PDB file of N, CA, C and O in Angstrom:
ATOM      1  N   MET A   1     -25.060 -41.921 -99.306  1.00  0.00           N
ATOM      2  CA  MET A   1     -23.753 -42.536 -99.062  1.00  0.00           C
ATOM      3  C   MET A   1     -23.338 -42.199 -97.628  1.00  0.00           C
ATOM      4  O   MET A   1     -23.563 -41.085 -97.156  1.00  0.00           O
ATOM      5  N   SER A   2     -22.728 -43.177 -96.935  1.00  0.00           N
ATOM      6  CA  SER A   2     -22.388 -42.932 -95.605  1.00  0.00           C
ATOM      7  C   SER A   2     -21.057 -42.209 -95.495  1.00  0.00           C
ATOM      8  O   SER A   2     -20.200 -42.326 -96.371  1.00  0.00           O
ATOM      9  N   HIS A   3     -20.888 -41.447 -94.394  1.00  0.00           N
ATOM     10  CA  HIS A   3     -19.648 -40.697 -94.148  1.00  0.00           C
ATOM     11  C   HIS A   3     -18.691 -41.570 -93.450  1.00  0.00           C
ATOM     12  O   HIS A   3     -19.021 -42.167 -92.425  1.00  0.00           O
ATOM     13  N   GLN A   4     -17.470 -41.672 -93.989  1.00  0.00           N
ATOM     14  CA  GLN A   4     -16.409 -42.485 -93.345  1.00  0.00           C
ATOM     15  C   GLN A   4     -15.175 -41.626 -93.226  1.00  0.00           C
ATOM     16  O   GLN A   4     -14.777 -40.970 -94.189  1.00  0.00           O
ATOM     17  N   THR A   5     -14.557 -41.620 -92.043  1.00  0.00           N
ATOM     18  CA  THR A   5     -13.409 -40.877 -91.846  1.00  0.00           C
ATOM     19  C   THR A   5     -12.125 -41.749 -91.908  1.00  0.00           C
ATOM     20  O   THR A   5     -12.071 -42.847 -91.354  1.00  0.00           O
ATOM     21  N   ILE A   6     -11.165 -41.246 -92.561  1.00  0.00           N
ATOM     22  CA  ILE A   6      -9.900 -41.996 -92.646  1.00  0.00           C
ATOM     23  C   ILE A   6      -8.823 -41.345 -91.747  1.00  0.00           C
ATOM     24  O   ILE A   6      -8.593 -40.137 -91.805  1.00  0.00           O
ATOM     25  N   LEU A   7      -8.202 -42.146 -90.954  1.00  0.00           N
ATOM     26  CA  LEU A   7      -7.232 -41.732 -90.003  1.00  0.00           C
ATOM     27  C   LEU A   7      -5.826 -42.111 -90.479  1.00  0.00           C
ATOM     28  O   LEU A   7      -5.590 -43.225 -90.945  1.00  0.00           O
ATOM     29  N   ARG A   8      -4.898 -41.152 -90.349  1.00  0.00           N
ATOM     30  CA  ARG A   8      -3.462 -41.480 -90.638  1.00  0.00           C
ATOM     31  C   ARG A   8      -2.817 -42.046 -89.470  1.00  0.00           C
ATOM     32  O   ARG A   8      -3.348 -41.953 -88.364  1.00  0.00           O
ATOM     33  N   LEU A   9      -1.669 -42.644 -89.651  1.00  0.00           N
ATOM     34  CA  LEU A   9      -0.967 -43.450 -88.648  1.00  0.00           C
ATOM     35  C   LEU A   9      -0.760 -42.699 -87.303  1.00  0.00           C
ATOM     36  O   LEU A   9      -1.038 -43.288 -86.259  1.00  0.00           O
ATOM     37  N   PRO A  10      -0.302 -41.470 -87.280  1.00  0.00           N
ATOM     38  CA  PRO A  10      -0.163 -40.793 -86.000  1.00  0.00           C
ATOM     39  C   PRO A  10      -1.431 -40.727 -85.161  1.00  0.00           C
ATOM     40  O   PRO A  10      -1.390 -40.843 -83.937  1.00  0.00           O
ATOM     41  N   SER A  11      -2.616 -40.529 -85.876  1.00  0.00           N
ATOM     42  CA  SER A  11      -3.902 -40.479 -85.184  1.00  0.00           C
ATOM     43  C   SER A  11      -4.327 -41.887 -84.665  1.00  0.00           C
ATOM     44  O   SER A  11      -4.943 -42.019 -83.607  1.00  0.00           O
ATOM     45  N   VAL A  12      -3.975 -42.913 -85.447  1.00  0.00           N
ATOM     46  CA  VAL A  12      -4.320 -44.286 -85.063  1.00  0.00           C
ATOM     47  C   VAL A  12      -3.472 -44.639 -83.860  1.00  0.00           C
ATOM     48  O   VAL A  12      -3.969 -45.267 -82.925  1.00  0.00           O
ATOM     49  N   ALA A  13      -2.231 -44.261 -83.855  1.00  0.00           N
ATOM     50  CA  ALA A  13      -1.342 -44.568 -82.625  1.00  0.00           C
ATOM     51  C   ALA A  13      -1.877 -43.848 -81.439  1.00  0.00           C
ATOM     52  O   ALA A  13      -1.923 -44.407 -80.343  1.00  0.00           O
ATOM     53  N   GLN A  14      -2.287 -42.614 -81.621  1.00  0.00           N
ATOM     54  CA  GLN A  14      -2.792 -41.842 -80.450  1.00  0.00           C
ATOM     55  C   GLN A  14      -4.058 -42.501 -79.912  1.00  0.00           C
ATOM     56  O   GLN A  14      -4.182 -42.715 -78.706  1.00  0.00           O
ATOM     57  N   ARG A  15      -4.932 -42.801 -80.738  1.00  0.00           N
ATOM     58  CA  ARG A  15      -6.212 -43.322 -80.306  1.00  0.00           C
ATOM     59  C   ARG A  15      -6.156 -44.719 -79.648  1.00  0.00           C
ATOM     60  O   ARG A  15      -6.935 -45.049 -78.754  1.00  0.00           O
ATOM     61  N   THR A  16      -5.161 -45.543 -80.158  1.00  0.00           N
ATOM     62  CA  THR A  16      -5.046 -46.872 -79.614  1.00  0.00           C
ATOM     63  C   THR A  16      -4.085 -46.925 -78.387  1.00  0.00           C
ATOM     64  O   THR A  16      -4.083 -47.890 -77.622  1.00  0.00           O
ATOM     65  N   GLY A  17      -3.265 -45.841 -78.234  1.00  0.00           N
ATOM     66  CA  GLY A  17      -2.258 -45.863 -77.229  1.00  0.00           C
ATOM     67  C   GLY A  17      -1.058 -46.757 -77.521  1.00  0.00           C
ATOM     68  O   GLY A  17      -0.288 -47.126 -76.635  1.00  0.00           O
ATOM     69  N   SER A  18      -0.941 -47.073 -78.754  1.00  0.00           N
ATOM     70  CA  SER A  18       0.107 -48.011 -79.210  1.00  0.00           C
ATOM     71  C   SER A  18       1.066 -47.229 -80.123  1.00  0.00           C
ATOM     72  O   SER A  18       0.678 -46.237 -80.740  1.00  0.00           O
ATOM     73  N   SER A  19       2.305 -47.686 -80.196  1.00  0.00           N
ATOM     74  CA  SER A  19       3.320 -47.107 -81.085  1.00  0.00           C
ATOM     75  C   SER A  19       3.063 -47.569 -82.523  1.00  0.00           C
ATOM     76  O   SER A  19       2.340 -48.543 -82.735  1.00  0.00           O
ATOM     77  N   CYS A  20       3.620 -46.913 -83.466  1.00  0.00           N
ATOM     78  CA  CYS A  20       3.479 -47.232 -84.823  1.00  0.00           C
ATOM     79  C   CYS A  20       3.993 -48.663 -85.110  1.00  0.00           C
ATOM     80  O   CYS A  20       3.367 -49.427 -85.844  1.00  0.00           O
ATOM     81  N   SER A  21       5.090 -48.978 -84.541  1.00  0.00           N
ATOM     82  CA  SER A  21       5.648 -50.345 -84.718  1.00  0.00           C
ATOM     83  C   SER A  21       4.764 -51.433 -84.145  1.00  0.00           C
ATOM     84  O   SER A  21       4.660 -52.511 -84.731  1.00  0.00           O
ATOM     85  N   ILE A  22       4.147 -51.187 -83.050  1.00  0.00           N
ATOM     86  CA  ILE A  22       3.180 -52.100 -82.441  1.00  0.00           C
ATOM     87  C   ILE A  22       1.893 -52.295 -83.420  1.00  0.00           C
ATOM     88  O   ILE A  22       1.390 -53.394 -83.655  1.00  0.00           O
ATOM     89  N   ILE A  23       1.490 -51.190 -83.894  1.00  0.00           N
ATOM     90  CA  ILE A  23       0.349 -51.348 -84.846  1.00  0.00           C
ATOM     91  C   ILE A  23       0.699 -52.243 -86.024  1.00  0.00           C
ATOM     92  O   ILE A  23      -0.056 -53.157 -86.356  1.00  0.00           O
ATOM     93  N   TYR A  24       1.840 -51.987 -86.660  1.00  0.00           N
ATOM     94  CA  TYR A  24       2.272 -52.798 -87.767  1.00  0.00           C
ATOM     95  C   TYR A  24       2.473 -54.306 -87.293  1.00  0.00           C
ATOM     96  O   TYR A  24       2.194 -55.248 -88.034  1.00  0.00           O
ATOM     97  N   SER A  25       2.935 -54.455 -86.108  1.00  0.00           N
ATOM     98  CA  SER A  25       3.086 -55.881 -85.618  1.00  0.00           C
ATOM     99  C   SER A  25       1.721 -56.600 -85.430  1.00  0.00           C
ATOM    100  O   SER A  25       1.549 -57.788 -85.701  1.00  0.00           O
ATOM    101  N   LEU A  26       0.767 -55.767 -84.939  1.00  0.00           N
ATOM    102  CA  LEU A  26      -0.608 -56.246 -84.751  1.00  0.00           C
ATOM    103  C   LEU A  26      -1.168 -56.602 -86.151  1.00  0.00           C
ATOM    104  O   LEU A  26      -1.872 -57.598 -86.313  1.00  0.00           O
ATOM    105  N   ILE A  27      -0.868 -55.840 -87.061  1.00  0.00           N
ATOM    106  CA  ILE A  27      -1.372 -56.086 -88.504  1.00  0.00           C
ATOM    107  C   ILE A  27      -0.799 -57.423 -88.994  1.00  0.00           C
ATOM    108  O   ILE A  27      -1.533 -58.273 -89.497  1.00  0.00           O
ATOM    109  N   LYS A  28       0.507 -57.596 -88.844  1.00  0.00           N
ATOM    110  CA  LYS A  28       1.184 -58.771 -89.207  1.00  0.00           C
ATOM    111  C   LYS A  28       0.577 -60.025 -88.590  1.00  0.00           C
ATOM    112  O   LYS A  28       0.453 -61.055 -89.254  1.00  0.00           O
ATOM    113  N   ASP A  29       0.204 -59.935 -87.328  1.00  0.00           N
ATOM    114  CA  ASP A  29      -0.368 -61.050 -86.562  1.00  0.00           C
ATOM    115  C   ASP A  29      -1.873 -61.219 -86.763  1.00  0.00           C
ATOM    116  O   ASP A  29      -2.508 -62.083 -86.158  1.00  0.00           O
ATOM    117  N   GLY A  30      -2.421 -60.372 -87.626  1.00  0.00           N
ATOM    118  CA  GLY A  30      -3.807 -60.460 -87.940  1.00  0.00           C
ATOM    119  C   GLY A  30      -4.747 -59.964 -86.891  1.00  0.00           C
ATOM    120  O   GLY A  30      -5.921 -60.332 -86.894  1.00  0.00           O
ATOM    121  N   GLN A  31      -4.272 -59.138 -85.989  1.00  0.00           N
ATOM    122  CA  GLN A  31      -5.039 -58.594 -84.838  1.00  0.00           C
ATOM    123  C   GLN A  31      -5.543 -57.217 -85.084  1.00  0.00           C
ATOM    124  O   GLN A  31      -6.338 -56.716 -84.288  1.00  0.00           O
ATOM    125  N   PHE A  32      -5.115 -56.548 -86.177  1.00  0.00           N
ATOM    126  CA  PHE A  32      -5.439 -55.203 -86.487  1.00  0.00           C
ATOM    127  C   PHE A  32      -5.700 -55.152 -87.991  1.00  0.00           C
ATOM    128  O   PHE A  32      -4.927 -55.729 -88.756  1.00  0.00           O
ATOM    129  N   LYS A  33      -6.766 -54.480 -88.442  1.00  0.00           N
ATOM    130  CA  LYS A  33      -6.989 -54.414 -89.908  1.00  0.00           C
ATOM    131  C   LYS A  33      -5.958 -53.699 -90.646  1.00  0.00           C
ATOM    132  O   LYS A  33      -5.545 -52.646 -90.161  1.00  0.00           O
ATOM    133  N   PRO A  34      -5.478 -54.124 -91.760  1.00  0.00           N
ATOM    134  CA  PRO A  34      -4.506 -53.392 -92.541  1.00  0.00           C
ATOM    135  C   PRO A  34      -4.927 -52.075 -93.043  1.00  0.00           C
ATOM    136  O   PRO A  34      -6.134 -51.860 -93.155  1.00  0.00           O
ATOM    137  N   PRO A  35      -4.045 -51.142 -93.368  1.00  0.00           N
ATOM    138  CA  PRO A  35      -4.464 -49.852 -93.908  1.00  0.00           C
ATOM    139  C   PRO A  35      -5.051 -49.944 -95.334  1.00  0.00           C
ATOM    140  O   PRO A  35      -4.905 -50.947 -96.031  1.00  0.00           O
ATOM    141  N   ILE A  36      -5.682 -48.907 -95.704  1.00  0.00           N
ATOM    142  CA  ILE A  36      -6.119 -48.777 -97.094  1.00  0.00           C
ATOM    143  C   ILE A  36      -5.192 -47.803 -97.832  1.00  0.00           C
ATOM    144  O   ILE A  36      -4.775 -46.803 -97.248  1.00  0.00           O
ATOM    145  N   ASN A  37      -4.877 -48.058 -99.044  1.00  0.00           N
ATOM    146  CA  ASN A  37      -3.998 -47.182 -99.820  1.00  0.00           C
ATOM    147  C   ASN A  37      -4.769 -45.899-100.189  1.00  0.00           C
ATOM    148  O   ASN A  37      -5.920 -45.910-100.623  1.00  0.00           O
ATOM    149  N   LEU A  38      -4.032 -44.793 -99.977  1.00  0.00           N
ATOM    150  CA  LEU A  38      -4.567 -43.438-100.297  1.00  0.00           C
ATOM    151  C   LEU A  38      -3.811 -42.854-101.455  1.00  0.00           C
ATOM    152  O   LEU A  38      -4.278 -41.931-102.121  1.00  0.00           O
ATOM    153  N   GLY A  39      -2.663 -43.385-101.686  1.00  0.00           N
ATOM    154  CA  GLY A  39      -1.898 -42.865-102.858  1.00  0.00           C
ATOM    155  C   GLY A  39      -0.556 -43.630-102.896  1.00  0.00           C
ATOM    156  O   GLY A  39      -0.372 -44.644-102.223  1.00  0.00           O
ATOM    157  N   ALA A  40       0.375 -43.091-103.722  1.00  0.00           N
ATOM    158  CA  ALA A  40       1.602 -43.782-103.926  1.00  0.00           C
ATOM    159  C   ALA A  40       2.329 -44.032-102.639  1.00  0.00           C
ATOM    160  O   ALA A  40       2.889 -45.108-102.427  1.00  0.00           O
ATOM    161  N   ARG A  41       2.324 -43.039-101.776  1.00  0.00           N
ATOM    162  CA  ARG A  41       3.109 -43.163-100.438  1.00  0.00           C
ATOM    163  C   ARG A  41       2.204 -42.875 -99.206  1.00  0.00           C
ATOM    164  O   ARG A  41       2.725 -42.503 -98.155  1.00  0.00           O
ATOM    165  N   ALA A  42       0.944 -43.030 -99.306  1.00  0.00           N
ATOM    166  CA  ALA A  42       0.124 -42.690 -98.210  1.00  0.00           C
ATOM    167  C   ALA A  42      -0.921 -43.812 -97.910  1.00  0.00           C
ATOM    168  O   ALA A  42      -1.496 -44.376 -98.841  1.00  0.00           O
ATOM    169  N   VAL A  43      -1.160 -44.131 -96.617  1.00  0.00           N
ATOM    170  CA  VAL A  43      -2.110 -45.166 -96.176  1.00  0.00           C
ATOM    171  C   VAL A  43      -2.900 -44.508 -95.050  1.00  0.00           C
ATOM    172  O   VAL A  43      -2.486 -43.519 -94.444  1.00  0.00           O
ATOM    173  N   GLY A  44      -4.026 -45.097 -94.812  1.00  0.00           N
ATOM    174  CA  GLY A  44      -4.866 -44.667 -93.679  1.00  0.00           C
ATOM    175  C   GLY A  44      -5.777 -45.771 -93.268  1.00  0.00           C
ATOM    176  O   GLY A  44      -5.883 -46.784 -93.960  1.00  0.00           O
ATOM    177  N   TRP A  45      -6.448 -45.598 -92.143  1.00  0.00           N
ATOM    178  CA  TRP A  45      -7.343 -46.616 -91.623  1.00  0.00           C
ATOM    179  C   TRP A  45      -8.698 -46.021 -91.413  1.00  0.00           C
ATOM    180  O   TRP A  45      -8.787 -44.841 -91.075  1.00  0.00           O
ATOM    181  N   LEU A  46      -9.732 -46.743 -91.588  1.00  0.00           N
ATOM    182  CA  LEU A  46     -11.052 -46.259 -91.374  1.00  0.00           C
ATOM    183  C   LEU A  46     -11.299 -46.139 -89.902  1.00  0.00           C
ATOM    184  O   LEU A  46     -11.000 -47.058 -89.139  1.00  0.00           O
ATOM    185  N   GLU A  47     -11.852 -44.998 -89.481  1.00  0.00           N
ATOM    186  CA  GLU A  47     -12.114 -44.654 -88.078  1.00  0.00           C
ATOM    187  C   GLU A  47     -12.870 -45.727 -87.399  1.00  0.00           C
ATOM    188  O   GLU A  47     -12.638 -46.097 -86.248  1.00  0.00           O
ATOM    189  N   SER A  48     -13.863 -46.247 -88.234  1.00  0.00           N
ATOM    190  CA  SER A  48     -14.725 -47.334 -87.692  1.00  0.00           C
ATOM    191  C   SER A  48     -13.928 -48.649 -87.331  1.00  0.00           C
ATOM    192  O   SER A  48     -14.245 -49.349 -86.370  1.00  0.00           O
ATOM    193  N   ASP A  49     -12.947 -48.911 -88.113  1.00  0.00           N
ATOM    194  CA  ASP A  49     -12.079 -50.116 -87.869  1.00  0.00           C
ATOM    195  C   ASP A  49     -11.219 -49.883 -86.545  1.00  0.00           C
ATOM    196  O   ASP A  49     -10.993 -50.786 -85.739  1.00  0.00           O
ATOM    197  N   VAL A  50     -10.797 -48.659 -86.419  1.00  0.00           N
ATOM    198  CA  VAL A  50      -9.962 -48.397 -85.225  1.00  0.00           C
ATOM    199  C   VAL A  50     -10.791 -48.398 -83.999  1.00  0.00           C
ATOM    200  O   VAL A  50     -10.359 -48.865 -82.945  1.00  0.00           O
ATOM    201  N   SER A  51     -12.070 -47.842 -84.124  1.00  0.00           N
ATOM    202  CA  SER A  51     -12.981 -47.833 -82.931  1.00  0.00           C
ATOM    203  C   SER A  51     -13.356 -49.262 -82.609  1.00  0.00           C
ATOM    204  O   SER A  51     -13.505 -49.585 -81.430  1.00  0.00           O
ATOM    205  N   GLY A  52     -13.512 -50.107 -83.555  1.00  0.00           N
ATOM    206  CA  GLY A  52     -13.852 -51.523 -83.328  1.00  0.00           C
ATOM    207  C   GLY A  52     -12.811 -52.224 -82.617  1.00  0.00           C
ATOM    208  O   GLY A  52     -13.100 -53.031 -81.733  1.00  0.00           O
ATOM    209  N   PHE A  53     -11.527 -51.952 -82.969  1.00  0.00           N
ATOM    210  CA  PHE A  53     -10.390 -52.533 -82.292  1.00  0.00           C
ATOM    211  C   PHE A  53     -10.327 -52.135 -80.878  1.00  0.00           C
ATOM    212  O   PHE A  53     -10.021 -52.955 -80.012  1.00  0.00           O
ATOM    213  N   ILE A  54     -10.609 -50.887 -80.606  1.00  0.00           N
ATOM    214  CA  ILE A  54     -10.565 -50.392 -79.235  1.00  0.00           C
ATOM    215  C   ILE A  54     -11.652 -50.970 -78.411  1.00  0.00           C
ATOM    216  O   ILE A  54     -11.458 -51.321 -77.247  1.00  0.00           O
ATOM    217  N   GLY A  55     -12.859 -51.075 -79.043  1.00  0.00           N
ATOM    218  CA  GLY A  55     -14.067 -51.538 -78.355  1.00  0.00           C
ATOM    219  C   GLY A  55     -13.853 -53.050 -77.955  1.00  0.00           C
ATOM    220  O   GLY A  55     -14.272 -53.514 -76.895  1.00  0.00           O
ATOM    221  N   ALA A  56     -13.168 -53.768 -78.897  1.00  0.00           N
ATOM    222  CA  ALA A  56     -12.933 -55.205 -78.641  1.00  0.00           C
ATOM    223  C   ALA A  56     -11.982 -55.353 -77.453  1.00  0.00           C
ATOM    224  O   ALA A  56     -12.200 -56.227 -76.615  1.00  0.00           O
ATOM    225  N   HIS A  57     -10.967 -54.554 -77.354  1.00  0.00           N
ATOM    226  CA  HIS A  57     -10.040 -54.633 -76.284  1.00  0.00           C
ATOM    227  C   HIS A  57     -10.625 -54.206 -74.936  1.00  0.00           C
ATOM    228  O   HIS A  57     -10.262 -54.736 -73.886  1.00  0.00           O
ATOM    229  N   VAL A  58     -11.504 -53.269 -74.992  1.00  0.00           N
ATOM    230  CA  VAL A  58     -12.186 -52.793 -73.811  1.00  0.00           C
ATOM    231  C   VAL A  58     -13.102 -53.885 -73.266  1.00  0.00           C
ATOM    232  O   VAL A  58     -13.148 -54.148 -72.064  1.00  0.00           O
ATOM    233  N   LYS A  59     -13.834 -54.513 -74.195  1.00  0.00           N
ATOM    234  CA  LYS A  59     -14.692 -55.626 -73.787  1.00  0.00           C
ATOM    235  C   LYS A  59     -13.927 -56.802 -73.277  1.00  0.00           C
ATOM    236  O   LYS A  59     -14.351 -57.421 -72.301  1.00  0.00           O
ATOM    237  N   ALA A  60     -12.804 -57.151 -73.893  1.00  0.00           N
ATOM    238  CA  ALA A  60     -11.980 -58.297 -73.404  1.00  0.00           C
ATOM    239  C   ALA A  60     -11.322 -57.991 -72.062  1.00  0.00           C
ATOM    240  O   ALA A  60     -11.155 -58.895 -71.242  1.00  0.00           O
ATOM    241  N   SER A  61     -10.959 -56.786 -71.831  1.00  0.00           N
ATOM    242  CA  SER A  61     -10.301 -56.477 -70.579  1.00  0.00           C
ATOM    243  C   SER A  61     -11.241 -56.412 -69.441  1.00  0.00           C
ATOM    244  O   SER A  61     -10.822 -56.622 -68.302  1.00  0.00           O
ATOM    245  N   ARG A  62     -12.537 -56.125 -69.677  1.00  0.00           N
ATOM    246  CA  ARG A  62     -13.515 -56.064 -68.615  1.00  0.00           C
ATOM    247  C   ARG A  62     -14.121 -57.339 -68.316  1.00  0.00           C
ATOM    248  O   ARG A  62     -14.885 -57.429 -67.356  1.00  0.00           O
ATOM    249  N   LYS A  63     -13.848 -58.357 -69.064  1.00  0.00           N
ATOM    250  CA  LYS A  63     -14.371 -59.682 -68.739  1.00  0.00           C
ATOM    251  C   LYS A  63     -13.603 -60.304 -67.619  1.00  0.00           C
ATOM    252  O   LYS A  63     -14.136 -61.117 -66.864  1.00  0.00           O
ATOM    253  N   ALA A  64     -12.334 -59.925 -67.500  1.00  0.00           N
ATOM    254  CA  ALA A  64     -11.426 -60.581 -66.529  1.00  0.00           C
ATOM    255  C   ALA A  64     -11.837 -60.183 -65.051  1.00  0.00           C
ATOM    256  O   ALA A  64     -11.203 -60.626 -64.094  1.00  0.00           O
TER     257      ALA A  64
END
């Protein structure tokens, strides 16, 4: 079984350099993967999804 790390919103915001509200706006616009449910009042994101988002933005910004 592969090891997957789940990040909570403050860690996602720190890693992406975006605010929490921007992250939810990106989710609404289909530009960021939605969180996974961890419990009744807890969500998180797979670290691999966050890394993919960052990598795509780095690649796009370096094309210009």
